[in-house]
Structures are given as structure tokens and as C-alpha cells.
All heavy atoms as an XYZ file, in Angstrom:
811
protein
N     -32.843    -33.380     -3.677
C     -32.290    -32.356     -2.820
C     -30.828    -32.013     -3.123
O     -30.433    -30.877     -2.931
C     -32.432    -32.772     -1.359
C     -33.832    -32.577     -0.860
C     -34.771    -33.534     -0.706
C     -34.435    -31.354     -0.461
N     -35.938    -32.992     -0.236
C     -35.737    -31.623     -0.065
C     -34.005    -30.044     -0.415
C     -36.603    -30.655      0.376
C     -34.866    -29.084      0.036
C     -36.141    -29.395      0.430
N     -30.034    -32.962     -3.545
C     -28.641    -32.614     -3.822
C     -28.519    -31.509     -4.887
O     -27.685    -30.623     -4.781
C     -28.010    -33.911     -4.321
C     -28.893    -34.996     -3.818
C     -30.265    -34.407     -3.715
N     -29.378    -31.554     -5.899
C     -29.337    -30.528     -6.944
C     -29.785    -29.173     -6.388
O     -29.176    -28.140     -6.684
C     -30.216    -30.938     -8.123
C     -30.222    -29.972     -9.309
C     -28.813    -29.785     -9.856
C     -31.144    -30.472    -10.399
N     -30.800    -29.169     -5.569
C     -31.287    -27.914     -4.975
C     -30.223    -27.315     -4.056
O     -30.015    -26.094     -4.041
C     -32.584    -28.165     -4.207
N     -29.527    -28.154     -3.309
C     -28.458    -27.673     -2.430
C     -27.306    -27.070     -3.223
O     -26.763    -26.027     -2.867
N     -26.951    -27.709     -4.326
C     -25.880    -27.188     -5.177
C     -26.288    -25.867     -5.812
O     -25.487    -24.929     -5.901
C     -25.541    -28.193     -6.277
O     -25.047    -29.382     -5.721
N     -27.540    -25.786     -6.248
C     -28.041    -24.555     -6.850
C     -28.044    -23.415     -5.833
O     -27.646    -22.287     -6.145
C     -29.448    -24.775     -7.406
C     -30.066    -23.603     -8.161
C     -29.188    -23.199     -9.335
C     -31.459    -23.963     -8.628
N     -28.433    -23.710     -4.625
C     -28.437    -22.709     -3.557
C     -27.008    -22.237     -3.258
O     -26.772    -21.031     -3.087
C     -29.082    -23.279     -2.288
C     -29.189    -22.337     -1.103
C     -30.034    -21.119     -1.458
C     -29.779    -23.050      0.085
N     -26.067    -23.138     -3.230
C     -24.672    -22.784     -2.975
C     -24.126    -21.883     -4.086
O     -23.476    -20.875     -3.813
C     -23.813    -24.043     -2.845
C     -22.324    -23.820     -2.594
C     -22.121    -23.062     -1.288
C     -21.575    -25.132     -2.572
N     -24.398    -22.220     -5.335
C     -23.944    -21.401     -6.465
C     -24.574    -20.012     -6.384
O     -23.907    -18.996     -6.574
C     -24.263    -22.082     -7.807
C     -24.056    -21.126     -8.975
C     -23.428    -23.334     -7.988
N     -25.859    -19.943     -6.102
C     -26.556    -18.661     -5.980
C     -25.957    -17.824     -4.853
O     -25.731    -16.625     -5.016
C     -28.050    -18.900     -5.723
C     -28.938    -17.670     -5.681
C     -28.864    -16.914     -7.005
C     -30.359    -18.051     -5.375
N     -25.658    -18.457     -3.742
C     -25.050    -17.759     -2.608
C     -23.674    -17.206     -2.982
O     -23.348    -16.061     -2.676
C     -24.934    -18.700     -1.405
C     -24.297    -18.118     -0.151
C     -25.162    -17.002      0.408
C     -24.107    -19.206      0.883
N     -22.878    -18.002     -3.671
C     -21.540    -17.558     -4.073
C     -21.583    -16.414     -5.084
O     -20.717    -15.549     -5.091
C     -20.735    -18.725     -4.639
C     -20.334    -19.792     -3.625
C     -19.658    -20.959     -4.319
C     -19.439    -19.218     -2.549
N     -22.612    -16.381     -5.909
C     -22.750    -15.308     -6.895
C     -23.215    -14.020     -6.221
O     -22.742    -12.937     -6.531
C     -23.726    -15.719     -8.019
C     -24.099    -14.529     -8.893
C     -23.106    -16.826     -8.865
N     -24.124    -14.116     -5.293
C     -24.695    -12.931     -4.662
C     -23.860    -12.394     -3.506
O     -23.905    -11.203     -3.217
C     -26.106    -13.238     -4.153
C     -27.136    -13.548     -5.239
C     -28.467    -13.910     -4.598
C     -27.292    -12.393     -6.200
N     -23.093    -13.221     -2.855
C     -22.327    -12.811     -1.686
C     -21.354    -11.669     -1.964
O     -21.356    -10.683     -1.241
C     -21.589    -14.020     -1.097
C     -20.857    -13.800      0.209
C     -21.844    -13.396      1.300
C     -20.106    -15.053      0.607
N     -20.528    -11.730     -3.016
C     -19.569    -10.644     -3.230
C     -20.208     -9.271     -3.452
O     -19.607     -8.255     -3.175
C     -18.796    -11.082     -4.472
C     -18.959    -12.551     -4.518
C     -20.316    -12.822     -3.943
N     -21.425     -9.211     -3.973
C     -22.039     -7.919     -4.239
C     -22.291     -7.127     -2.965
O     -22.336     -5.907     -2.995
C     -23.347     -8.096     -5.016
O     -24.292     -8.797     -4.220
N     -22.419     -7.797     -1.843
C     -22.670     -7.104     -0.589
C     -21.423     -6.888      0.245
O     -21.472     -6.296      1.309
N     -20.294     -7.359     -0.230
C     -19.049     -7.238      0.524
C     -18.177     -6.159     -0.105
O     -17.970     -6.148     -1.309
C     -18.285     -8.578      0.533
C     -19.106     -9.641      1.226
C     -16.931     -8.413      1.210
C     -18.473    -11.016      1.164
N     -17.675     -5.273      0.709
C     -16.767     -4.243      0.212
C     -15.429     -4.883     -0.125
O     -14.914     -5.714      0.607
C     -16.585     -3.188      1.295
C     -15.776     -2.026      0.839
C     -15.707     -0.998      1.914
N     -14.763      0.023      1.487
C     -14.744      1.228      1.954
N     -15.611      1.602      2.861
N     -13.860      2.097      1.537
N     -14.852     -4.474     -1.239
C     -13.571     -5.058     -1.640
C     -12.464     -4.631     -0.682
O     -12.575     -3.630      0.011
C     -13.216     -4.624     -3.068
O     -13.060     -3.230     -3.119
N     -11.388     -5.387     -0.680
C     -10.262     -5.107      0.201
C      -9.603     -3.785     -0.189
O      -9.455     -3.469     -1.359
C      -9.243     -6.226      0.115
C      -8.066     -6.026      1.029
C      -7.062     -7.160      0.929
O      -7.219     -8.050      0.114
N      -6.057     -7.121      1.751
N      -9.217     -3.032      0.797
C      -8.551     -1.755      0.567
C      -7.127     -2.005      0.082
O      -6.388     -2.767      0.676
C      -8.524     -0.962      1.869
S      -7.687      0.610      1.723
N      -6.736     -1.347     -0.993
C      -5.391     -1.486     -1.549
C      -4.618     -0.195     -1.286
O      -4.356      0.586     -2.190
C      -5.464     -1.800     -3.048
C      -6.231     -3.062     -3.362
S      -5.585     -4.507     -2.514
C      -4.373     -5.033     -3.661
N      -4.272      0.042     -0.054
C      -3.622      1.282      0.374
C      -2.113      1.197      0.205
O      -1.465      0.360      0.815
C      -3.980      1.563      1.831
C      -3.310      2.767      2.414
C      -3.578      4.039      1.636
O      -4.679      4.571      1.768
O      -2.679      4.476      0.910
N      -1.541      2.074     -0.604
C      -0.102      2.079     -0.843
C       0.618      3.149     -0.023
O       1.832      3.217     -0.051
C       0.217      2.329     -2.326
O      -0.235      3.640     -2.683
C      -0.444      1.284     -3.209
N      -0.132      3.979      0.671
C       0.371      5.133      1.441
C       1.222      6.068      0.581
O       2.238      6.579      1.018
C       1.143      4.726      2.719
O       2.236      3.884      2.386
C       0.243      4.057      3.722
N       0.779      6.299     -0.651
C       1.485      7.246     -1.525
C       1.399      8.644     -0.927
O       0.320      9.121     -0.606
C       0.877      7.253     -2.921
C       1.569      8.225     -3.856
C       0.955      8.223     -5.245
O       0.036      7.474     -5.536
N       1.473      9.062     -6.108
N       2.542      9.319     -0.770
C       2.520     10.680     -0.235
C       2.073     11.687     -1.299
O       2.165     11.427     -2.499
C       3.973     10.917      0.176
C       4.761     10.043     -0.732
C       3.900      8.827     -0.986
N       1.614     12.843     -0.838
C       1.158     13.879     -1.750
C       2.255     14.818     -2.213
O       2.058     15.583     -3.147
N       3.392     14.799     -1.543
C       4.510     15.698     -1.868
C       4.074     17.161     -1.796
O       4.445     17.985     -2.631
C       5.096     15.379     -3.243
S       5.674     13.676     -3.410
N       3.266     17.478     -0.790
C       2.735     18.831     -0.638
C       3.386     19.600      0.500
O       3.103     20.779      0.675
C       1.215     18.769     -0.411
C       0.412     18.076     -1.516
C      -1.054     17.974     -1.121
C       0.576     18.795     -2.839
N       4.233     18.925      1.283
C       4.895     19.582      2.402
C       6.412     19.438      2.271
O       6.912     18.410      1.822
C       4.431     18.972      3.725
C       2.948     19.173      3.971
C       2.530     18.661      5.324
O       3.341     18.531      6.227
N       1.250     18.368      5.471
N       7.124     20.454      2.701
C       8.587     20.463      2.582
C       9.236     19.261      3.275
O      10.230     18.719      2.793
C       9.146     21.775      3.155
C      10.614     21.990      2.886
C      10.936     22.120      1.403
O      10.208     22.754      0.656
N      12.032     21.507      0.974
N       8.654     18.828      4.381
C       9.217     17.706      5.145
C       9.266     16.409      4.326
O      10.054     15.519      4.614
C       8.430     17.511      6.464
C       7.037     16.974      6.202
C       9.182     16.606      7.413
N       8.465     16.317      3.267
C       8.433     15.108      2.437
C       9.533     15.078      1.371
O       9.806     14.020      0.798
C       7.074     14.993      1.740
C       5.931     14.798      2.700
C       4.592     14.790      2.005
O       4.150     15.869      1.572
O       4.010     13.698      1.897
N      10.156     16.200      1.108
C      11.151     16.274      0.039
C      12.402     15.461      0.376
O      13.006     15.653      1.429
C      11.564     17.727     -0.229
C      10.438     18.626     -0.691
S       9.609     18.036     -2.174
C       8.073     17.416     -1.486
N      12.745     14.526     -0.504
C      13.935     13.705     -0.326
C      13.852     12.711      0.819
O      14.846     12.096      1.174
N      12.650     12.540      1.388
C      12.446     11.656      2.535
C      11.741     10.389      2.055
O      10.568     10.429      1.707
C      11.597     12.388      3.578
C      11.322     11.600      4.809
C      12.299     11.406      5.768
C      10.067     11.040      5.025
C      12.040     10.684      6.919
C       9.796     10.311      6.174
C      10.776     10.135      7.114
N      12.442      9.250      1.980
C      11.798      8.028      1.498
C      10.691      7.569      2.444
O      10.834      7.638      3.659
C      12.939      7.009      1.441
C      14.036      7.573      2.254
C      13.829      9.040      2.372
N       9.575      7.134      1.857
C       8.424      6.684      2.637
C       7.976      5.317      2.121
O       7.869      5.100      0.919
C       7.280      7.694      2.523
C       7.673      9.057      3.073
C       6.591     10.082      2.874
O       5.519      9.954      3.446
N       6.863     11.087      2.065
N       7.678      4.445      3.023
C       7.335      3.055      2.712
C       6.106      2.921      1.821
O       5.119      3.624      1.978
C       7.088      2.321      4.025
C       6.643      0.899      3.852
C       6.399      0.275      5.195
N       5.703     -0.988      5.053
C       5.163     -1.636      6.053
N       5.237     -1.151      7.267
N       4.545     -2.776      5.859
N       6.182      1.994      0.880
C       5.023      1.550      0.089
C       4.353      0.486      0.947
O       4.973     -0.512      1.303
C       5.492      0.962     -1.240
C       4.393      0.547     -2.148
N       3.651     -0.581     -1.941
C       3.907      1.122     -3.264
C       2.747     -0.700     -2.907
N       2.894      0.333     -3.726
N       3.105      0.682      1.298
C       2.474     -0.172      2.306
C       2.209     -1.608      1.844
O       2.201     -2.508      2.651
C       1.171      0.466      2.781
S       0.616     -0.188      4.353
N       1.992     -1.824      0.571
C       1.666     -3.174      0.103
C       2.879     -3.992     -0.314
O       2.832     -5.210     -0.326
C       0.697     -3.097     -1.087
C      -0.642     -2.460     -0.783
C      -1.483     -2.391     -2.049
C      -1.372     -3.231      0.297
N       3.957     -3.335     -0.693
C       5.132     -4.032     -1.200
C       6.374     -3.542     -0.459
O       6.869     -2.448     -0.724
C       5.274     -3.772     -2.701
C       6.395     -4.564     -3.344
O       7.249     -5.115     -2.616
O       6.424     -4.618     -4.589
N       6.898     -4.325      0.471
C       8.046     -3.863      1.264
C       9.346     -3.734      0.482
O      10.332     -3.272      1.015
C       8.169     -4.929      2.357
C       7.566     -6.147      1.761
C       6.466     -5.666      0.849
N       9.341     -4.130     -0.795
C      10.537     -3.942     -1.615
C      10.539     -2.579     -2.307
O      11.455     -2.267     -3.061
C      10.669     -5.036     -2.692
O       9.611     -4.892     -3.646
C      10.651     -6.422     -2.071
N       9.506     -1.758     -2.049
C       9.377     -0.456     -2.705
C       9.205      0.654     -1.671
O       8.806      0.410     -0.541
C       8.181     -0.451     -3.651
C       8.312     -1.438     -4.783
C       7.073     -1.431     -5.635
C       7.176     -2.473     -6.741
N       5.917     -2.608     -7.472
N       9.477      1.876     -2.136
C       9.264      3.057     -1.296
C       8.972      4.251     -2.201
O       9.261      4.232     -3.401
C      10.468      3.327     -0.396
C      11.761      3.573     -1.119
C      12.196      4.868     -1.411
C      12.574      2.514     -1.510
C      13.391      5.093     -2.082
C      13.767      2.730     -2.169
C      14.172      4.016     -2.455
O      15.347      4.239     -3.116
N       8.360      5.281     -1.622
C       8.019      6.515     -2.339
C       9.075      7.572     -2.046
O       9.596      7.632     -0.946
C       6.662      7.034     -1.885
C       5.527      6.117     -2.152
C       4.894      5.319     -1.233
C       4.857      5.903     -3.387
N       3.890      4.621     -1.840
C       3.843      4.954     -3.168
C       5.024      6.407     -4.672
C       2.990      4.526     -4.170
C       4.178      5.973     -5.673
C       3.171      5.038     -5.426
N       9.345      8.421     -3.034
C      10.283      9.521     -2.850
C       9.736     10.761     -3.548
O       9.409     10.728     -4.732
C      11.648      9.153     -3.412
C      12.809     10.050     -3.024
C      13.021     10.063     -1.513
C      14.082      9.616     -3.722
N       9.629     11.859     -2.805
C       9.178     13.143     -3.352
C      10.401     13.938     -3.786
O      11.271     14.227     -2.969
C       8.394     13.925     -2.303
S       6.841     13.161     -1.806
N      10.442     14.305     -5.063
C      11.574     15.065     -5.592
C      11.298     16.566     -5.590
O      12.224     17.359     -5.485
C      11.899     14.598     -7.005
N      10.010     16.948     -5.717
C       9.663     18.375     -5.775
C       8.265     18.585     -5.210
O       7.396     17.711     -5.341
C       9.730     18.866     -7.210
N       8.051     19.732     -4.587
C       6.732     20.067     -4.042
C       5.679     20.058     -5.150
O       5.905     20.595     -6.235
C       6.754     21.445     -3.383
C       7.356     21.515     -1.992
C       7.470     22.964     -1.532
C       6.537     20.712     -0.999
N       4.553     19.437     -4.851
C       3.440     19.419     -5.790
C       3.576     18.441     -6.932
O       2.655     18.281     -7.728
N       4.700     17.747     -7.041
C       4.898     16.742     -8.086
C       4.511     15.367     -7.547
O       4.563     15.123     -6.348
C       6.354     16.718     -8.551
C       6.825     18.011     -9.155
C       6.121     18.318    -10.458
O       5.868     17.431    -11.272
N       5.802     19.586    -10.664
N       4.172     14.465     -8.446
C       3.805     13.101     -8.054
C       5.017     12.384     -7.451
O       6.141     12.509     -7.954
C       3.303     12.341     -9.276
C       2.752     10.976     -8.954
C       2.172     10.336    -10.191
C       1.641      8.948     -9.831
N       1.065      8.276    -11.002
N       4.789     11.646     -6.380
C       5.861     10.874     -5.747
C       6.367      9.799     -6.708
O       5.597      9.189     -7.438
C       5.360     10.231     -4.463
N       7.673      9.577     -6.687
C       8.286      8.541     -7.516
C       8.320      7.231     -6.733
O       8.689      7.220     -5.561
C       9.709      8.931     -7.884
C       9.812     10.192     -8.706
C      11.269     10.573     -8.940
O      12.079      9.688     -9.277
O      11.572     11.760     -8.756
N       7.944      6.151     -7.394
C       7.996      4.832     -6.777
C       9.362      4.228     -7.067
O       9.747      4.053     -8.224
C       6.886      3.937     -7.314
C       6.717      2.588     -6.645
C       6.458      2.741     -5.151
C       5.571      1.819     -7.293
N      10.118      3.936     -6.019
C      11.471      3.380     -6.143
C      11.474      1.941     -5.648
O      10.611      1.544     -4.873
C      12.462      4.201     -5.307
C      12.504      5.674     -5.645
C      13.238      5.895     -6.931
C      13.476      7.379     -7.150
N      14.300      7.638     -8.297
N      12.467      1.186     -6.081
C      12.593     -0.222     -5.673
C      13.907     -0.423     -4.933
O      14.945      0.100     -5.336
C      12.542     -1.124     -6.897
C      12.615     -2.601     -6.565
C      12.528     -3.462     -7.793
N      11.224     -3.414     -8.423
C      10.175     -4.159     -8.049
N      10.295     -4.978     -7.034
N       9.040     -4.075     -8.690
N      13.840     -1.200     -3.862
C      15.057     -1.563     -3.127
C      15.912     -2.509     -3.979
O      15.419     -3.151     -4.903
C      14.693     -2.281     -1.828
S      13.909     -1.230     -0.590
N      17.181     -2.613     -3.611
C      18.082     -3.543     -4.277
C      17.587     -4.977     -4.042
O      16.821     -5.239     -3.125
C      19.501     -3.400     -3.709
C      20.065     -2.007     -3.767
C      19.647     -1.138     -2.568
O      18.823     -1.509     -1.743
N      20.210      0.051     -2.497
N      18.068     -5.899     -4.827
C      17.697     -7.310     -4.672
C      17.997     -7.790     -3.255
O      18.978     -7.359     -2.638
C      18.459     -8.159     -5.680
N      17.137     -8.632     -2.723
C      17.294     -9.253     -1.403
C      17.245     -8.265     -0.247
O      17.834     -8.497      0.803
C      18.588    -10.070     -1.337
C      18.613    -11.163     -2.372
O      17.625    -11.878     -2.546
N      19.703    -11.275     -3.104
N      16.540     -7.136     -0.448
C      16.363     -6.161      0.627
C      14.910     -5.699      0.685
O      14.162     -5.832     -0.283
C      17.269     -4.918      0.439
O      16.886     -4.229     -0.745
C      18.737     -5.295      0.366
N      14.539     -5.156      1.846
C      13.217     -4.585      2.052
C      13.359     -3.223      2.701
O      14.368     -2.937      3.355
N      12.354     -2.372      2.545
C      12.424     -1.018      3.070
C      12.070     -1.002      4.554
O      11.003     -1.434      4.962
C      11.492     -0.086      2.298
C      11.661      1.354      2.672
C      12.729      2.081      2.199
C      10.774      1.969      3.536
C      12.913      3.406      2.554
C      10.933      3.291      3.900
C      12.008      4.010      3.410
N      12.967     -0.482      5.367
C      12.771     -0.361      6.815
C      12.364      1.079      7.119
O      13.154      2.007      6.936
C      14.072     -0.705      7.541
C      13.937     -0.697      9.048
O      13.170      0.132      9.591
O      14.611     -1.511      9.692
N      11.123      1.269      7.576
C      10.626      2.633      7.803
C      11.214      3.283      9.052
O      11.107      4.497      9.216
C       9.103      2.652      7.850
C       8.485      1.936      9.011
C       6.977      1.798      8.877
O       6.419      1.967      7.805
N       6.320      1.495      9.969
N      11.859      2.530      9.921
C      12.494      3.138     11.094
C      13.767      3.891     10.720
O      14.082      4.923     11.306
C      12.833      2.086     12.151
C      11.602      1.610     12.908
O      10.578      2.320     12.879
O      11.680      0.539     13.521
N      14.507      3.362      9.757
C      15.746      4.039      9.347
C      15.633      4.623      7.936
O      16.589      5.193      7.428
C      16.968      3.101      9.458
C      16.806      1.890      8.542
C      17.197      2.673     10.895
C      18.050      1.024      8.467
N      14.449      4.452      7.309
C      14.173      4.986      5.975
C      15.224      4.580      4.947
O      15.752      5.394      4.204
C      14.018      6.509      6.017
C      12.832      6.898      6.852
O      11.758      6.333      6.707
N      13.032      7.825      7.753
N      15.496      3.284      4.935
C      16.474      2.739      3.992
C      16.154      1.263      3.735
O      15.447      0.628      4.516
C      17.880      2.875      4.561
N      16.687      0.744      2.651
C      16.537     -0.672      2.347
C      17.563     -1.461      3.158
O      18.722     -1.047      3.254
C      16.738     -0.901      0.851
S      15.506     -0.047     -0.160
N      17.116     -2.557      3.741
C      17.984     -3.384      4.591
C      17.877     -4.847      4.146
O      16.881     -5.236      3.537
C      17.589     -3.263      6.086
C      17.769     -1.846      6.581
C      16.167     -3.751      6.330
N      18.863     -5.676      4.447
C      18.778     -7.107      4.119
C      17.546     -7.736      4.789
O      17.156     -7.344      5.887
C      20.066     -7.684      4.699
C      20.998     -6.522      4.805
C      20.136     -5.328      5.082
N      16.955     -8.715      4.106
C      15.729     -9.338      4.625
C      15.899     -9.913      6.031
O      14.957     -9.895      6.814
C      15.244    -10.431      3.675
C      14.541     -9.892      2.485
C      14.909    -10.048      1.186
C      13.352     -9.110      2.455
N      14.033     -9.401      0.352
C      13.054     -8.821      1.114
C      12.499     -8.613      3.428
C      11.954     -8.065      0.719
C      11.400     -7.855      3.039
C      11.137     -7.591      1.702
N      17.064    -10.429      6.368
C      17.220    -11.040      7.688
C      17.140    -10.011      8.814
O      16.941    -10.366      9.971
C      18.488    -11.901      7.789
C      19.781    -11.137      7.680
C      20.368    -10.564      8.799
C      20.407    -11.002      6.454
C      21.557     -9.873      8.696
C      21.596    -10.314      6.343
C      22.173     -9.738      7.464
N      17.266     -8.710      8.508
C      17.124     -7.679      9.547
C      15.784     -6.950      9.460
O      15.416     -6.232     10.377
C      18.251     -6.622      9.450
O      18.171     -5.963      8.196
C      19.610     -7.267      9.627
N      15.047     -7.141      8.348
C      13.774     -6.456      8.134
C      12.701     -7.046      9.045
O      12.615     -8.250      9.212
C      13.363     -6.592      6.671
C      12.135     -5.831      6.308
C      12.078     -4.532      5.919
C      10.789     -6.316      6.273
N      10.771     -4.170      5.648
C       9.967     -5.249      5.866
C      10.193     -7.539      6.559
C       8.589     -5.374      5.722
C       8.821     -7.660      6.421
C       8.039     -6.594      6.013
N      11.878     -6.172      9.632
C      10.773     -6.605     10.499
C       9.509     -5.887     10.050
O       9.523     -4.668      9.855
C      11.067     -6.257     11.983
C       9.904     -6.634     12.875
C      12.340     -6.937     12.445
N       8.408     -6.640      9.894
C       7.141     -6.022      9.501
C       6.663     -5.078     10.595
O       6.758     -5.381     11.782
C       6.071     -7.074      9.251
C       4.790     -6.444      8.809
C       4.425     -6.164      7.535
C       3.730     -5.980      9.650
N       3.200     -5.551      7.520
C       2.749     -5.417      8.813
C       3.508     -5.963     11.026
C       1.575     -4.870      9.288
C       2.345     -5.407     11.503
C       1.386     -4.878     10.648
N       6.118     -3.936     10.170
C       5.508     -2.968     11.076
C       4.281     -2.388     10.401
O       4.212     -2.351      9.164
C       6.481     -1.834     11.382
C       7.702     -2.269     12.125
C       8.588     -1.069     12.427
O       8.131      0.034     12.601
N       9.879     -1.315     12.468
N       3.320     -1.890     11.165
C       2.168     -1.228     10.547
C       2.637     -0.005      9.748
O       3.636      0.631     10.091
C       1.317     -0.786     11.745
C       1.775     -1.629     12.882
C       3.214     -1.947     12.620
N       1.917      0.300      8.694
C       2.276      1.444      7.850
C       2.016      2.756      8.580
O       1.136      2.846      9.429
C       1.453      1.418      6.569
S       1.852      0.006      5.545
N       2.797      3.763      8.218
C       2.694      5.088      8.816
C       2.007      6.014      7.805
O       2.343      6.000      6.621
C       4.092      5.628      9.170
C       4.014      7.046      9.694
C       4.763      4.711     10.186
N       1.081      6.815      8.269
C       0.395      7.776      7.405
C       1.378      8.861      6.958
O       2.082      9.441      7.779
C      -0.766      8.405      8.175
C      -1.590      9.394      7.393
C      -2.397      8.767      6.268
O      -2.649      7.541      6.297
O      -2.760      9.513      5.348
N       1.446      9.150      5.655
C       2.360     10.200      5.189
C       1.868     11.592      5.613
O       0.685     11.767      5.905
C       2.333     10.042      3.665
C       1.056      9.358      3.360
C       0.734      8.508      4.550
N       2.757     12.589      5.622
C       2.366     13.949      6.021
C       1.276     14.556      5.140
O       0.467     15.351      5.601
C       3.663     14.749      5.901
C       4.741     13.740      6.069
C       4.212     12.482      5.433
N       1.243     14.191      3.842
C       0.185     14.680      2.960
C      -0.194     13.581      1.984
O       0.522     12.573      1.853
C       0.639     15.931      2.198
O       1.592     15.602      1.199
N      -1.324     13.758      1.308
C      -1.806     12.799      0.314
C      -1.980     13.500     -1.034
O      -2.189     14.703     -1.087
C      -3.148     12.215      0.752
C      -3.056     11.302      1.958
C      -2.187     10.102      1.665
N      -2.401      9.080      2.660
C      -2.548      7.802      2.371
N      -2.456      7.384      1.142
N      -2.740      6.934      3.325
N      -1.937     12.735     -2.141
C      -2.116     13.343     -3.461
C      -3.498     13.984     -3.584
O      -4.458     13.515     -2.963
C      -1.986     12.157     -4.421
C      -1.323     11.077     -3.664
C      -1.690     11.296     -2.225
N      -3.620     15.034     -4.394
C      -4.936     15.647     -4.619
C      -5.930     14.601     -5.127
O      -5.591     13.767     -5.965
C      -4.660     16.700     -5.692
C      -3.205     17.011     -5.549
C      -2.563     15.725     -5.120
N      -7.117     14.621     -4.566
C      -8.159     13.680     -4.970
C      -8.121     12.341     -4.260
O      -8.957     11.488     -4.492
N      -7.146     12.129     -3.385
C      -7.041     10.858     -2.669
C      -8.274     10.647     -1.794
O      -8.762     11.559     -1.146
C      -5.788     10.847     -1.787
C      -5.685      9.635     -0.924
C      -5.262      8.405     -1.304
C      -6.024      9.532      0.457
N      -5.301      7.544     -0.233
C      -5.779      8.207      0.860
C      -6.517     10.427      1.401
C      -5.999      7.769      2.151
C      -6.739      9.968      2.693
C      -6.481      8.658      3.056
N      -8.797      9.431     -1.815
C      -9.954      9.056     -1.011
C      -9.563      7.899     -0.100
O      -8.991      6.915     -0.568
C     -11.118      8.611     -1.892
C     -11.689      9.710     -2.747
C     -12.441     10.747     -1.919
O     -13.153     10.406     -0.994
N     -12.255     12.007     -2.244
N      -9.845      7.989      1.196
C      -9.529      6.873      2.095
C     -10.415      5.662      1.786
O     -11.489      5.810      1.217
C      -9.827      7.429      3.482
C     -10.798      8.530      3.251
C     -10.501      9.088      1.901
N      -9.945      4.489      2.157
C     -10.706      3.261      1.943
C     -11.897      3.198      2.878
O     -11.887      3.711      3.943
C      -9.812      2.046      2.190
S      -8.457      1.934      1.020
């Protein structure tokens, strides 16, 4: 029985992921399709040391990095020292890139 139990466990581990949807990797990249997004830094949802910046309408958002030892604070739209940074849920951008599909 020990061998049958091990075989069953291996089979379960191999088959289990096929039925599970993978984790959503949402970065909240803006589409840069609205004037309100121009020059307005927007948080990168997965990495608090980064933020998005739209330079021109219809162009791809640029991914920027905060200075060392800082994180992006979406309340003041600026990088702040880690000791003042507080995690918050991500905010949906005003627009999304063409072809974007939700998770």
C-alpha cells in the first residue's frame, strides 16, 4: 500500500494544476488613451517600487522605477521612503491598452 499511496499522490499532484486557473498577474498598466492620464504617475500593482507614466496619448505607458529605498504611494502619486509607505489595494486606471483582457 505505501507504493500505491505514493503513486496516487504523484498522480494527484500532476493532474491538479491542469484544473486550476493560474494566478492573475495584473500590473494595472494604463492605456494612455485619455488626457487625464498624461503626466500622471500610476502605481504598478505587483511591484511597489515601480509606477507607470503616460507621455503621449495613444503611446505605450513607460514603466518607471522609484529611487532606492522608496516605494510608490498612490495617494500622493510619488515615491516615498519605505517607513512612510502603506500597502493599499490597486486602483483601476482610467483606460487600458488596446487588446487588454481582464484576469
